[in-house]
VMD Tcl script that draws the C-alpha trace (Angstrom):
set ca {
  {146.27 96.32 100.69}
  {146.89 95.94 104.39}
  {150.06 94.08 105.26}
  {150.43 91.53 108.01}
  {153.96 91.91 109.26}
  {154.18 88.77 111.36}
  {155.48 86.24 108.86}
  {156.24 82.98 110.73}
  {152.77 82.33 112.12}
  {151.01 82.96 108.85}
  {153.54 80.88 107.01}
  {152.82 77.79 109.04}
  {149.08 78.42 108.89}
  {148.91 78.18 105.12}
  {151.98 76.14 104.45}
  {151.74 73.17 106.77}
  {151.37 70.49 104.11}
  {154.73 71.37 102.58}
  {157.19 72.09 105.40}
  {156.94 71.39 109.08}
  {158.87 73.23 111.76}
  {161.33 70.87 113.42}
  {161.34 70.21 117.17}
  {163.80 72.30 119.15}
  {164.98 72.36 122.71}
  {165.42 76.13 122.84}
  {162.50 78.06 124.36}
  {163.03 81.02 122.00}
  {160.19 81.86 119.58}
  {160.47 81.05 115.90}
  {162.31 83.76 113.98}
  {161.28 85.21 110.65}
  {164.55 84.05 109.06}
  {163.81 80.47 110.10}
  {160.34 80.59 108.58}
  {161.62 82.08 105.33}
  {164.37 79.47 105.13}
  {161.83 76.69 105.56}
  {159.69 78.15 102.80}
  {162.65 78.51 100.46}
  {163.66 74.91 101.02}
  {160.15 73.71 100.29}
  {159.87 75.83 97.14}
  {163.14 74.37 95.91}
  {161.75 70.86 96.37}
  {158.54 71.76 94.56}
  {160.50 73.19 91.63}
  {162.36 69.90 91.50}
  {159.10 68.12 90.77}
  {158.55 66.21 94.01}
  {156.02 67.00 96.71}
  {157.73 67.45 100.06}
  {156.65 65.26 102.92}
  {155.50 66.63 106.27}
  {159.07 66.39 107.55}
  {160.67 68.04 104.50}
  {162.62 70.47 106.67}
  {165.24 67.80 107.38}
  {166.64 64.64 105.70}
  {164.33 61.62 106.07}
  {165.11 59.03 108.69}
  {166.62 55.79 107.46}
  {164.43 52.69 107.42}
  {165.63 50.29 110.08}
  {165.22 46.53 109.96}
  {165.97 43.63 112.25}
  {164.44 43.39 115.71}
  {161.07 45.10 116.18}
  {161.57 48.46 117.94}
  {159.89 49.03 121.29}
  {157.95 52.07 120.01}
  {155.75 49.88 117.79}
  {154.09 48.19 120.74}
  {154.37 51.16 123.09}
  {155.65 54.52 121.83}
  {155.47 55.89 125.39}
  {158.25 53.46 126.31}
  {160.59 55.40 124.02}
  {159.10 58.89 123.96}
  {158.19 60.45 127.31}
  {154.45 61.16 127.14}
  {154.97 64.21 129.35}
  {157.08 65.80 126.61}
  {155.76 64.25 123.39}
  {152.55 63.28 121.63}
  {153.07 60.19 119.47}
  {151.23 57.96 117.02}
  {152.29 54.83 115.14}
  {151.18 54.11 111.58}
  {151.78 51.31 109.11}
  {151.40 50.63 105.42}
  {152.53 48.64 102.40}
  {155.28 51.16 101.71}
  {157.12 53.86 103.59}
  {154.95 56.70 102.29}
  {151.75 54.98 103.39}
  {153.21 54.27 106.82}
  {154.30 57.88 107.34}
  {151.00 59.36 106.17}
  {149.11 56.90 108.37}
  {151.20 57.92 111.38}
  {150.69 61.64 110.72}
  {146.96 61.09 110.25}
  {146.73 59.21 113.53}
  {148.66 61.97 115.26}
  {146.02 64.45 114.09}
  {143.31 62.04 115.31}
  {144.80 62.17 118.80}
  {143.53 65.74 119.01}
  {139.92 64.79 118.30}
  {137.35 64.83 115.52}
  {136.80 68.57 115.80}
  {140.42 69.26 114.91}
  {140.31 66.89 111.95}
  {137.12 68.42 110.56}
  {138.09 72.04 111.07}
  {141.48 71.66 109.41}
  {139.53 72.05 106.16}
  {139.05 75.73 106.96}
  {142.73 76.18 106.18}
  {141.86 75.90 102.47}
  {139.71 79.03 102.63}
  {142.44 80.91 104.43}
  {145.09 79.72 101.96}
  {142.90 80.94 99.10}
  {142.60 84.34 100.75}
  {146.39 84.52 100.97}
  {146.92 83.34 97.39}
  {144.45 85.90 95.99}
  {145.94 88.77 97.93}
  {143.18 89.29 100.49}
  {145.85 88.80 103.15}
  {149.35 89.97 102.26}
  {151.84 87.93 104.23}
  {155.24 89.10 103.08}
  {157.11 90.69 100.23}
  {159.41 87.64 100.19}
  {158.78 85.82 96.90}
  {159.63 82.38 98.26}
  {157.15 82.73 101.09}
  {154.42 83.97 98.73}
  {155.02 81.14 96.25}
  {154.97 78.53 98.98}
  {151.66 79.78 100.37}
  {150.05 80.09 96.94}
  {151.04 76.52 96.14}
  {149.67 75.06 99.35}
  {146.31 73.31 99.10}
  {145.87 71.20 102.20}
  {146.89 70.66 105.79}
  {147.70 67.01 106.34}
  {149.98 67.22 109.36}
  {150.20 69.12 112.60}
  {152.74 71.89 112.92}
  {155.94 70.55 114.39}
  {155.08 66.94 113.59}
  {158.04 64.76 112.65}
  {158.44 61.19 111.49}
  {161.10 60.11 113.95}
  {161.60 56.47 113.00}
  {160.60 54.00 110.28}
  {160.92 50.22 110.51}
  {160.35 47.44 107.93}
  {159.44 43.96 109.12}
  {161.26 42.33 106.16}
  {157.93 40.97 104.98}
  {155.15 43.25 103.79}
  {154.70 46.08 106.27}
  {156.40 49.37 107.08}
  {155.90 51.10 110.44}
  {156.45 54.76 111.28}
  {156.17 56.82 114.44}
  {155.05 60.46 114.26}
  {156.14 62.68 117.13}
  {155.04 66.15 118.27}
  {157.19 67.87 120.90}
  {154.74 69.57 123.25}
  {156.80 72.58 124.32}
  {157.73 73.62 120.78}
  {154.18 73.05 119.55}
  {152.78 75.21 122.35}
  {154.98 78.15 121.36}
  {154.20 77.79 117.65}
  {150.44 77.54 118.07}
  {150.33 80.45 120.52}
  {152.27 82.58 118.03}
  {149.85 81.67 115.24}
  {146.81 82.50 117.35}
  {148.17 85.93 118.26}
  {149.08 86.63 114.64}
  {145.65 85.59 113.39}
  {143.97 87.79 115.98}
  {145.89 90.73 114.55}
  {144.75 89.80 111.05}
  {141.13 89.78 112.20}
  {141.63 93.22 113.67}
  {143.04 94.48 110.36}
  {140.18 92.95 108.39}
  {137.54 94.67 110.48}
  {139.28 98.03 110.72}
  {137.08 99.69 108.09}
  {134.95 102.87 108.17}
  {131.34 102.47 109.25}
  {130.22 103.54 105.79}
  {132.00 100.54 104.28}
  {130.68 97.96 106.72}
  {127.25 97.36 105.16}
  {128.64 96.40 101.76}
  {129.53 93.12 100.10}
  {133.17 93.84 100.88}
  {132.24 94.33 104.53}
  {130.31 91.07 104.42}
  {133.32 89.21 103.00}
  {135.60 90.66 105.68}
  {133.40 89.31 108.47}
  {133.13 85.94 106.74}
  {136.91 85.67 106.43}
  {137.28 86.80 110.04}
  {134.92 83.95 110.99}
  {137.09 81.43 109.14}
  {140.25 82.68 110.84}
  {138.51 82.57 114.23}
  {137.55 78.95 113.53}
  {141.19 78.18 112.72}
  {142.27 79.79 115.96}
  {139.90 77.65 117.99}
  {141.42 74.57 116.39}
  {144.86 75.80 117.39}
  {143.62 76.57 120.91}
  {142.31 73.02 121.12}
  {145.77 71.74 120.24}
  {147.30 74.01 122.89}
  {144.99 72.52 125.47}
  {145.91 69.00 124.40}
  {149.64 69.62 124.69}
  {149.04 70.97 128.19}
  {150.33 74.52 127.80}
  {148.34 77.50 126.54}
  {151.34 79.91 126.77}
  {149.22 82.84 127.89}
  {146.31 82.08 125.53}
  {142.92 81.80 127.23}
  {140.80 79.61 124.89}
  {137.58 80.49 126.73}
  {138.09 84.18 125.98}
  {138.57 83.67 122.24}
  {135.77 84.92 120.02}
  {133.99 82.22 118.05}
  {133.66 82.33 114.29}
  {129.87 82.21 114.62}
  {129.90 85.67 116.21}
  {131.44 87.11 113.05}
  {129.08 85.08 110.84}
  {126.10 86.49 112.70}
  {127.36 89.99 112.00}
  {127.83 89.03 108.33}
  {124.18 87.97 108.23}
  {123.16 91.28 109.78}
  {125.16 93.05 107.07}
  {123.22 91.31 104.29}
  {119.96 92.42 105.90}
  {121.20 96.00 105.61}
  {122.12 95.75 101.91}
  {119.30 96.57 99.48}
  {119.58 95.21 95.93}
  {117.39 96.77 93.27}
  {116.09 94.43 90.57}
  {115.30 95.74 87.09}
  {114.02 93.55 84.26}
  {113.48 94.65 80.68}
  {110.42 93.31 78.82}
  {109.07 91.56 81.92}
  {105.58 90.08 81.86}
  {103.59 91.17 84.93}
  {106.87 91.41 86.88}
  {107.05 87.65 87.15}
  {110.77 87.45 86.44}
  {111.54 90.39 88.72}
  {109.60 88.80 91.56}
  {111.42 85.49 91.08}
  {114.83 87.18 91.42}
  {113.62 89.31 94.35}
  {112.46 86.16 96.13}
  {115.85 84.51 95.63}
  {117.62 87.58 97.04}
  {115.34 87.63 100.07}
  {116.07 83.98 100.80}
  {119.78 84.85 100.92}
  {119.07 87.57 103.47}
  {119.17 90.66 101.27}
  {116.52 93.36 100.94}
  {115.16 93.90 97.46}
  {114.31 97.37 96.20}
  {115.74 100.77 96.97}
  {115.94 103.46 94.32}
  {119.39 104.56 95.51}
  {120.74 101.06 96.12}
  {124.45 100.62 95.49}
  {123.88 97.12 94.11}
  {121.58 96.49 91.16}
  {120.56 93.23 89.54}
  {120.02 94.13 85.90}
  {118.10 91.48 83.98}
  {117.19 91.19 80.32}
  {114.29 88.96 79.25}
  {114.02 88.02 75.60}
  {111.19 85.94 74.09}
  {111.36 85.04 70.41}
  {109.29 82.66 68.26}
  {111.00 79.58 66.89}
  {109.88 77.92 63.67}
  {110.12 74.16 63.70}
  {109.08 72.48 60.42}
  {106.43 69.80 60.74}
  {105.27 70.95 64.18}
  {101.66 71.93 64.87}
  {102.54 73.70 68.13}
  {104.01 77.19 68.36}
  {107.41 77.42 70.04}
  {109.07 80.27 71.90}
  {112.68 80.57 72.96}
  {113.44 82.41 76.17}
  {116.77 83.96 77.14}
  {117.39 85.56 80.52}
  {120.67 87.30 81.30}
  {121.23 88.95 84.66}
  {124.21 90.82 86.06}
  {124.66 91.81 89.69}
  {126.39 95.19 89.43}
  {128.20 97.41 91.90}
  {127.17 100.87 90.73}
  {130.13 102.48 92.49}
  {132.49 101.32 89.75}
  {130.01 99.67 87.32}
  {131.68 96.31 87.86}
  {129.79 93.06 87.20}
  {129.98 91.00 90.37}
  {127.93 87.98 89.36}
  {126.72 87.12 85.83}
  {123.81 84.71 85.41}
  {122.00 83.33 82.38}
  {119.41 80.70 81.50}
  {117.65 79.81 78.27}
  {115.32 77.24 76.82}
  {112.40 76.56 74.50}
  {108.74 75.89 75.22}
  {105.79 75.12 72.98}
  {101.99 75.28 72.94}
  {99.16 75.41 70.47}
  {99.06 79.21 70.58}
  {101.98 81.63 70.58}
  {100.69 83.51 73.63}
  {100.41 80.30 75.63}
  {103.89 79.25 74.48}
  {105.22 82.56 75.77}
  {103.36 82.14 79.05}
  {104.77 78.65 79.46}
  {108.29 79.90 78.67}
  {108.04 82.57 81.35}
  {106.70 80.03 83.85}
  {109.59 77.63 83.21}
  {112.07 80.52 83.52}
  {110.51 81.48 86.86}
  {111.00 77.98 88.20}
  {114.60 77.85 86.99}
  {115.36 81.15 88.73}
  {113.73 79.93 91.94}
  {115.64 76.64 91.75}
  {119.08 77.90 90.76}
  {119.75 81.58 91.38}
  {119.78 81.29 95.16}
  {122.43 78.56 94.98}
  {124.53 80.53 92.50}
  {124.38 83.60 94.73}
  {125.16 81.57 97.86}
  {128.25 80.06 96.19}
  {129.39 83.51 95.13}
  {129.03 84.83 98.66}
  {130.84 81.81 100.12}
  {133.86 82.39 97.88}
  {133.82 86.20 98.04}
  {137.09 87.64 99.33}
  {137.59 91.16 100.68}
  {139.14 93.89 98.58}
  {142.08 95.04 100.65}
  {143.86 97.07 98.00}
}
mol new
graphics top color blue
foreach p $ca { graphics top sphere $p radius 0.5 }
foreach p [lrange $ca 0 end-1] q [lrange $ca 1 end] { graphics top cylinder $p $q radius 0.2 }
display resetview
């Protein structure tokens, strides 16, 4: 398994929902010890049964009352807009107000940032399943494996909370631009190194399902980096990062598509009738971009078709039960990559017509479902980096 040695950037990539990095006045980059300490603190909170808030790295601010603070009407009057990005939220309780403020802070950076934050889930899954090894530190690993969402920007803090003594709480979320710029630049550089590690494979291994999954994961990480670059642009400092020079995720996806076109999958079906079942599976594979056939193909879809008569008392028609079981196999180690099965029962006045109808229904089911099953498998496939 390849090891990514740069811990802090990866930690905040997959761990944002559970511990944010506090604002600092020092221009020094985040140290590994600081990142590990943040992870350990968050793990301790999780073990205590409560879910940390976005500002779990420090004690929560007290709720003030009395006169309405100036930041509610105009946060720029309190927080210099040249140094901070701010957003005010409100809600029926403190938690709602804080989450509303953090959500609005994300919204400041545009719809594209909000939508693409979902790609973090795929990356977090890759980390949790070992496709990307972040650190030997147990606390860091546990924190990343537990993370499931990104609901706040890195470095975001709830600075103040106010209650109007009636029904509404108000909170202001603040992002210090200079610290955010350094953090996001560090993450981008770290993720670029991960992409390089993912794609550093022999040519003979590229046109395989593992090669395909590596390019797909590289595409996801590239998408994440473009989100981070967008944030850098918004805070007004790219810290040496040139967003226009960054490779887009679509470039890696295009190469992943080209890989599927170079992968033949041989289909074999036992007891097939006029190759109807084989042709149905071959068609589904073709629609997903693969080539069917190839006597020496590494990947084989082995299918078993079974037709058996079924006796139903009091019925004039003849009935036949069909069972189809297919396994996509990697012949290199005989592993089953994707199992698939369908079954059902069809009837007709004659047994031969009942069998013909059963095969026809099975064909339609394969055409309707196998492509989707295969597409889902490919979408969730992670590289084998061991």
